[in-house]
C-alpha positions as CSV (number, residue, x, y, z in Angstrom):
1,X,0.1,0.0,0.0
2,X,1.5,3.4,-1.0
3,X,0.1,6.5,0.3
4,X,0.5,8.1,-3.2
5,X,0.2,5.4,-5.8
6,X,-2.3,3.1,-4.0
7,X,-2.0,-0.5,-4.1
8,X,1.1,-1.7,-6.0
9,X,2.3,-5.0,-7.1
10,X,5.3,-6.2,-5.0
11,X,7.2,-7.0,-8.2
12,X,7.3,-3.4,-9.0
13,X,8.9,-2.2,-5.8
14,X,11.5,-3.2,-3.3
15,X,10.5,-7.0,-3.3
16,X,13.4,-8.0,-0.9
17,X,11.8,-6.0,1.8
18,X,8.3,-7.5,1.2
19,X,9.2,-11.4,0.8
20,X,7.4,-13.6,3.3
21,X,7.9,-17.2,4.3
22,X,4.1,-17.5,4.5
23,X,1.1,-15.6,3.5
24,X,-1.0,-17.2,6.1
25,X,-3.1,-14.6,7.7
26,X,-3.1,-12.4,4.5
27,X,-6.4,-11.1,3.2
28,X,-7.8,-11.6,-0.3
29,X,-9.0,-8.9,-2.3
30,X,-10.8,-8.7,-5.6
31,X,-10.8,-6.1,-8.3
32,X,-13.0,-3.2,-7.3
33,X,-12.7,-3.6,-3.7
34,X,-11.7,-0.6,-1.3
35,X,-8.7,-1.4,0.6
36,X,-7.8,0.7,4.0
37,X,-4.6,0.6,5.9
38,X,-5.8,0.7,9.4
39,X,-2.7,2.2,10.8
40,X,-2.5,5.1,8.3
41,X,-6.3,5.8,8.0
42,X,-5.8,9.4,9.6
43,X,-3.8,10.2,6.4
44,X,-6.4,9.0,4.0
45,X,-4.5,5.8,3.1
46,X,-7.4,4.2,1.1
47,X,-6.7,2.6,-2.4
48,X,-9.0,0.6,-4.8
49,X,-7.7,-2.8,-6.1
50,X,-7.3,-2.9,-9.7
51,X,-6.7,-6.6,-9.8
52,X,-7.0,-9.7,-7.3
53,X,-4.4,-10.2,-4.9
54,X,-3.0,-10.9,-1.4
55,X,-2.6,-8.0,0.9
56,X,-1.3,-7.4,4.6
57,X,-3.3,-8.7,7.5
58,X,-3.3,-5.2,8.9
59,X,-5.3,-3.9,5.9
60,X,-9.1,-3.8,5.8
61,X,-11.0,-4.9,2.7
62,X,-14.5,-3.3,1.9
63,X,-16.7,-4.6,-0.9
64,X,-19.0,-2.2,-2.7
65,X,-23.0,-2.8,-2.7
66,X,-25.5,-1.6,-4.9
67,X,-23.0,-1.0,-7.8
68,X,-21.1,1.9,-5.9
69,X,-18.2,3.6,-7.6
70,X,-15.4,2.4,-5.4
71,X,-13.1,5.3,-6.7
72,X,-15.4,7.9,-5.5
73,X,-15.3,6.8,-2.1
74,X,-11.4,6.5,-2.3
75,X,-11.2,10.0,-3.4
76,X,-13.8,11.2,-0.6
77,X,-11.7,9.6,2.3
78,X,-8.7,11.2,0.9
79,X,-10.3,14.9,1.2
80,X,-9.2,17.0,4.1
81,X,-12.5,17.0,5.8
82,X,-12.7,13.3,6.1
83,X,-9.3,12.8,6.9
84,X,-10.1,14.9,10.0
85,X,-13.0,12.8,10.7
86,X,-10.9,9.6,10.2
87,X,-8.4,10.9,12.7
88,X,-11.0,11.4,15.3
89,X,-12.1,7.9,15.2
90,X,-8.8,6.3,15.2
91,X,-7.6,4.6,18.5
92,X,-4.1,4.0,20.2
93,X,-1.6,5.7,22.4
94,X,1.7,5.4,20.4
95,X,2.2,7.0,16.9
96,X,2.3,4.5,14.4
97,X,-0.2,2.1,16.1
98,X,-3.2,4.2,15.8
99,X,-5.9,2.0,14.3
100,X,-9.1,2.7,12.7
101,X,-11.5,-0.4,13.6
102,X,-14.4,-1.3,11.2
103,X,-17.1,-0.3,13.6
104,X,-15.7,3.1,14.1
105,X,-15.4,3.5,10.3
106,X,-19.0,2.4,9.9
107,X,-20.0,5.2,12.3
108,X,-18.7,7.7,9.7
109,X,-21.7,9.2,7.8
110,X,-20.7,10.3,4.1
111,X,-22.5,12.0,1.2
112,X,-23.6,9.5,-1.3
113,X,-24.6,10.8,-4.7
114,X,-26.4,8.7,-7.2
115,X,-24.1,6.0,-8.9
116,X,-24.1,7.7,-12.4
117,X,-22.9,10.8,-10.7
118,X,-20.3,9.0,-8.7
119,X,-19.1,7.8,-12.1
120,X,-19.1,11.3,-13.7
121,X,-17.1,12.8,-10.7
122,X,-14.5,10.1,-11.0
123,X,-14.3,10.7,-14.9
124,X,-13.9,14.5,-14.2
125,X,-11.2,14.1,-11.7
126,X,-9.2,11.6,-13.9
127,X,-9.4,14.0,-16.7
128,X,-8.1,17.0,-14.7
129,X,-5.5,14.9,-13.0
130,X,-4.1,13.9,-16.3
131,X,-3.8,17.6,-17.4
132,X,-2.3,18.6,-14.0
133,X,0.4,15.6,-14.1
134,X,1.5,16.7,-17.5
135,X,1.7,20.4,-16.5
136,X,3.8,19.4,-13.3
137,X,6.0,17.2,-15.5
138,X,6.8,19.8,-17.9
139,X,7.7,22.3,-15.1
140,X,9.9,19.6,-13.4
141,X,11.7,19.3,-16.7
142,X,12.3,22.9,-16.9
143,X,13.6,23.0,-13.3
144,X,15.9,20.2,-14.1
145,X,17.5,22.0,-17.3
146,X,17.9,25.2,-15.1
147,X,19.4,23.1,-12.2
148,X,21.9,21.5,-14.7
149,X,23.1,24.8,-15.9
150,X,23.3,26.1,-12.5
151,X,25.4,23.0,-11.2
152,X,27.7,23.3,-14.1
153,X,28.8,26.8,-12.8
154,X,29.0,25.6,-9.2
155,X,31.0,22.5,-10.2
156,X,33.7,24.5,-12.1
157,X,34.0,27.0,-9.4
158,X,34.4,24.4,-6.5
159,X,36.7,22.2,-8.2
160,X,39.0,24.7,-10.2
161,X,38.7,27.9,-8.3
162,X,38.3,31.4,-10.1
163,X,42.0,31.8,-11.4
164,X,42.2,29.7,-14.7
165,X,45.9,30.4,-14.8
166,X,46.6,28.8,-11.3
167,X,48.8,25.8,-11.2
168,X,47.2,22.5,-10.6
169,X,48.2,19.4,-8.7
170,X,46.8,15.8,-9.1
171,X,44.8,14.3,-6.4
172,X,44.7,10.8,-7.2
173,X,40.9,10.9,-7.1
174,X,39.2,9.7,-10.1
175,X,36.3,12.0,-9.9
176,X,38.3,14.8,-8.9
177,X,41.7,14.4,-10.6
178,X,43.2,17.8,-10.1
179,X,42.6,20.9,-8.0
180,X,44.6,24.3,-7.6
181,X,47.9,23.5,-6.3
182,X,47.5,25.4,-2.8
183,X,44.3,23.6,-2.1
184,X,43.9,21.0,0.7
185,X,42.4,17.7,0.0
186,X,41.3,15.9,2.8
187,X,38.4,13.2,3.7
188,X,35.1,15.1,4.4
189,X,35.1,14.0,7.9
190,X,38.2,16.2,8.5
191,X,36.2,19.3,7.3
192,X,33.4,18.6,9.8
193,X,32.5,19.2,13.3
194,X,30.0,17.8,15.7
195,X,27.1,15.8,14.6
196,X,23.7,17.5,14.9
197,X,21.9,17.2,18.0
198,X,19.0,14.7,18.2
199,X,15.3,15.5,19.1
200,X,14.7,13.2,22.1
201,X,11.9,10.9,22.5
202,X,10.5,12.8,25.6
203,X,9.8,15.9,24.0
204,X,6.2,17.4,24.9
205,X,3.6,15.9,22.5
206,X,2.5,19.5,21.8
207,X,5.9,20.7,20.5
208,X,5.5,22.0,17.1
209,X,8.3,22.0,14.3
210,X,8.9,22.1,10.6
211,X,9.7,18.6,9.3
212,X,11.9,18.1,6.2
213,X,11.7,14.7,4.7
214,X,13.6,13.6,1.4
215,X,10.3,14.4,-0.6
216,X,11.0,18.2,0.1
217,X,14.6,18.2,-1.1
218,X,16.1,18.6,-4.6
219,X,19.6,19.5,-5.5
220,X,20.1,22.9,-3.9
221,X,16.5,23.8,-3.4
222,X,13.3,22.7,-1.8
223,X,10.9,21.0,-3.8
224,X,8.1,21.1,-1.3
225,X,7.3,23.3,1.7
226,X,8.1,21.3,5.0
227,X,5.1,20.2,7.0
228,X,4.3,21.9,10.2
229,X,3.5,19.2,12.7
230,X,3.3,18.3,16.3
231,X,5.7,15.8,17.8
232,X,2.8,13.5,18.8
233,X,1.9,13.3,15.0
234,X,5.5,13.2,13.6
235,X,6.9,10.0,12.1
236,X,9.5,8.3,14.2
237,X,12.2,9.3,11.8
238,X,11.8,13.0,12.6
239,X,14.7,13.2,15.0
240,X,17.5,15.4,13.8
241,X,17.7,19.1,14.7
242,X,18.8,21.4,11.9
243,X,20.3,24.8,12.2
244,X,21.6,27.7,10.1
245,X,24.9,26.9,8.3
246,X,24.1,23.1,8.0
247,X,23.9,21.1,4.9
248,X,21.7,18.1,4.8
249,X,22.4,15.3,2.4
250,X,20.3,12.2,1.8
251,X,21.9,9.0,2.7
252,X,19.2,6.8,1.5
253,X,17.9,6.7,-2.3
254,X,20.9,8.5,-3.0
255,X,20.0,8.6,-6.7
256,X,17.6,11.5,-5.7
257,X,20.5,13.7,-5.2
258,X,18.8,15.5,-2.2
259,X,21.3,18.1,-1.0
260,X,20.3,21.3,0.5
261,X,21.9,24.1,2.5
262,X,20.1,26.0,5.3
263,X,21.0,29.5,4.6
264,X,18.7,31.5,6.8
265,X,17.6,31.1,10.6
266,X,15.0,28.6,10.7
267,X,13.6,27.9,14.3
268,X,12.3,24.4,15.1
269,X,13.5,22.6,12.0
270,X,13.7,18.9,12.2
271,X,15.1,16.5,9.5
272,X,14.5,12.9,8.7
273,X,17.1,10.4,9.9
274,X,17.4,9.6,6.1
275,X,19.7,12.7,6.0
276,X,23.2,13.3,7.0
277,X,23.4,16.9,8.8
278,X,26.7,18.3,8.2
279,X,28.2,21.2,10.0
280,X,31.7,22.6,8.8
281,X,34.7,23.5,10.8
282,X,35.7,27.1,11.2
283,X,38.1,27.0,8.5
284,X,35.3,26.5,5.9
285,X,32.7,28.6,4.9
286,X,29.5,26.8,5.4
287,X,27.8,28.1,2.2
288,X,30.8,26.8,0.2
289,X,30.6,23.2,2.0
290,X,27.1,23.3,0.7
291,X,27.9,23.9,-2.8
292,X,30.9,21.4,-2.8
293,X,28.3,18.8,-1.6
294,X,25.8,19.6,-4.3
295,X,28.4,19.6,-7.1
296,X,27.8,16.8,-9.7
297,X,31.2,15.4,-9.1
298,X,30.6,14.9,-5.3
299,X,27.1,13.6,-5.8
300,X,27.9,11.0,-8.5
301,X,30.7,9.7,-6.1
302,X,28.2,9.3,-3.4
303,X,25.9,7.6,-5.7
304,X,28.6,5.1,-6.8
305,X,29.6,4.6,-3.2
306,X,26.2,3.5,-2.2
307,X,24.9,0.0,-1.5
308,X,21.7,-1.3,-2.7
309,X,19.6,-1.5,-5.9
310,X,16.1,-0.4,-5.1
311,X,17.1,1.7,-2.2
312,X,20.7,2.6,-2.7
313,X,22.1,4.2,0.6
314,X,25.4,5.2,2.1
315,X,26.4,5.2,5.8
316,X,27.6,8.4,7.4
317,X,30.9,6.7,8.0
318,X,31.5,5.8,4.4
319,X,30.3,9.3,3.3
320,X,32.9,10.8,5.8
321,X,35.8,9.1,3.8
322,X,35.0,10.8,0.6
323,X,37.6,13.5,-0.3
324,X,36.9,17.1,-1.1
325,X,39.2,20.0,-1.5
326,X,39.1,23.5,-0.1
327,X,41.3,26.6,-0.4
328,X,42.9,27.3,2.9
329,X,42.1,30.9,2.5
330,X,38.8,32.2,3.7
331,X,39.2,35.3,1.4
332,X,39.3,32.9,-1.7
333,X,36.5,30.8,-0.5
334,X,34.4,34.1,0.0
335,X,35.4,35.2,-3.5
336,X,34.2,31.7,-5.0
337,X,31.0,32.3,-3.0
338,X,30.4,35.9,-4.7
339,X,31.2,34.5,-8.0
340,X,28.7,31.7,-7.7
341,X,25.9,33.8,-6.3
342,X,26.4,36.4,-9.1
343,X,26.3,33.7,-11.9
344,X,23.4,31.6,-10.6
345,X,21.0,34.4,-9.3
346,X,18.8,34.2,-12.5
347,X,18.8,30.3,-12.5
348,X,17.7,30.4,-8.6
349,X,15.1,33.0,-9.3
350,X,13.5,30.8,-12.2
351,X,13.7,27.6,-10.3
352,X,11.8,29.3,-7.2
353,X,9.2,30.6,-9.4
354,X,8.6,27.2,-11.3
355,X,8.5,25.3,-7.8
356,X,6.1,27.8,-6.4
357,X,3.9,27.1,-9.4
358,X,4.1,23.6,-8.8
359,X,3.1,24.0,-5.2
360,X,0.0,26.2,-6.1
361,X,-1.1,23.7,-8.7
362,X,-1.1,20.9,-6.3
363,X,-2.9,22.9,-3.6
364,X,-5.4,23.9,-6.2
365,X,-5.9,20.2,-7.4
366,X,-6.5,18.9,-3.9
367,X,-9.1,21.6,-3.2
368,X,-10.8,21.1,-6.3
369,X,-11.1,17.4,-5.9
370,X,-12.3,17.9,-2.3
371,X,-15.0,20.4,-3.7
372,X,-16.1,18.0,-6.4
373,X,-16.4,14.8,-4.1
374,X,-18.3,16.7,-1.3
375,X,-20.7,18.4,-3.6
376,X,-19.6,22.0,-3.3
377,X,-18.6,21.9,-7.2
378,X,-21.5,20.4,-9.6
379,X,-19.8,18.6,-12.4
380,X,-22.7,16.9,-14.0
381,X,-23.0,18.9,-16.9
382,X,-19.2,19.5,-17.5
383,X,-17.9,18.2,-20.7
384,X,-15.0,15.5,-20.0
385,X,-11.8,16.2,-22.0
386,X,-10.4,13.5,-24.0
387,X,-7.4,11.7,-23.0
388,X,-4.2,12.9,-24.8
389,X,-2.4,10.7,-27.2
390,X,0.8,10.6,-24.8
391,X,0.0,8.8,-21.7
392,X,1.9,9.3,-18.5
393,X,4.0,6.5,-17.5
394,X,4.0,5.3,-14.0
395,X,7.8,6.4,-13.4
396,X,6.8,9.8,-14.6
397,X,3.8,9.9,-12.2
398,X,6.1,8.8,-9.4
399,X,8.6,11.7,-10.3
400,X,5.7,14.3,-10.4
401,X,4.4,13.4,-7.1
402,X,7.6,13.0,-5.2
403,X,8.5,10.3,-2.6
404,X,6.0,8.3,-1.0
405,X,5.8,9.0,2.7
406,X,4.9,5.4,3.7
407,X,7.7,3.9,1.5
408,X,10.2,6.3,2.6
409,X,9.6,5.3,6.2
410,X,10.6,1.7,5.3
411,X,13.6,2.9,3.5
412,X,14.6,5.2,6.4
413,X,14.2,2.3,8.7
414,X,16.4,0.2,6.7
415,X,19.1,2.6,6.9
């Protein structure tokens, strides 16, 4: 069960994590059933089954009656107003073990339009969603192109400096063959100081913070706004305190190239344990460390040093052995920073604008779907647009939606 993509065949995801010696106790579902993850009901984790299969004993299977359109109810229970009601009906003390029992679920009253109207609502949502996904996909491609040009500027500056006539020296490192002769080349761990403080388990349940998980971070920019949440509602992996001047780097799913520098004061910022939180020594400008770590040469080295196929990961110990180079002079470091800032300002502005547009599009889509399934917007007489000739592949849909909260939890736990 995926929070974003619904019921997914185990063959299409990380199968080694799902392999079981026995499926005794597993539940059978048929095509057209509505499946609920009882532990994630408050997040609206409902999905329709597109084929018969065996699912987890912790899921609940509901079968439609009177020809109901299952996907209508799937959208309905994912809407904010119904997720709030589902949260009220869950029971449990410890986060991660809140359950929605069937009797409490049946107590929830819902609006039920005629079956033909349910079908029209689902068709409208599908048509609208296809257009939104294509729009987001195109904007992400634009962001990718802009970021490639930005990273080329950064990569050149942090590996060769600003003086094209400066003598160079070999490093003996395949991904960074030479650097200016006066620069120092050391393992990353020698350029870092103390680890980030951990958020203790005894924090007040009402303590609020902004939570950064891997789905929020791209290479040098945020792909989504961090979620504001209370400690009692936070996932167990929300444990690392982040402060101004830190660089966070994903140690799981390293192919996502999630690296971000915390440039401004940001009180109550907590990162997932799927990140390494890196803080430089006084001899290194914090912003420059961030640029070095997001340079294409370093990121590709991290990916090659990662272990795993479906969820490649790198330990912080292994990460610390990768070599990087810095000028020993702070004045030169600051000059490199000024150069990068001047050369990439236009790219940053364009990336921020495109990302803001994606956020607004997603917010509008969620609000529109909620209005349609709750009857605030009447679509009975709306003409449904025909599907475009170019379908959106599953991997493109995954890219547009970002990482799946539920899948990422498993990945972080493995790390």
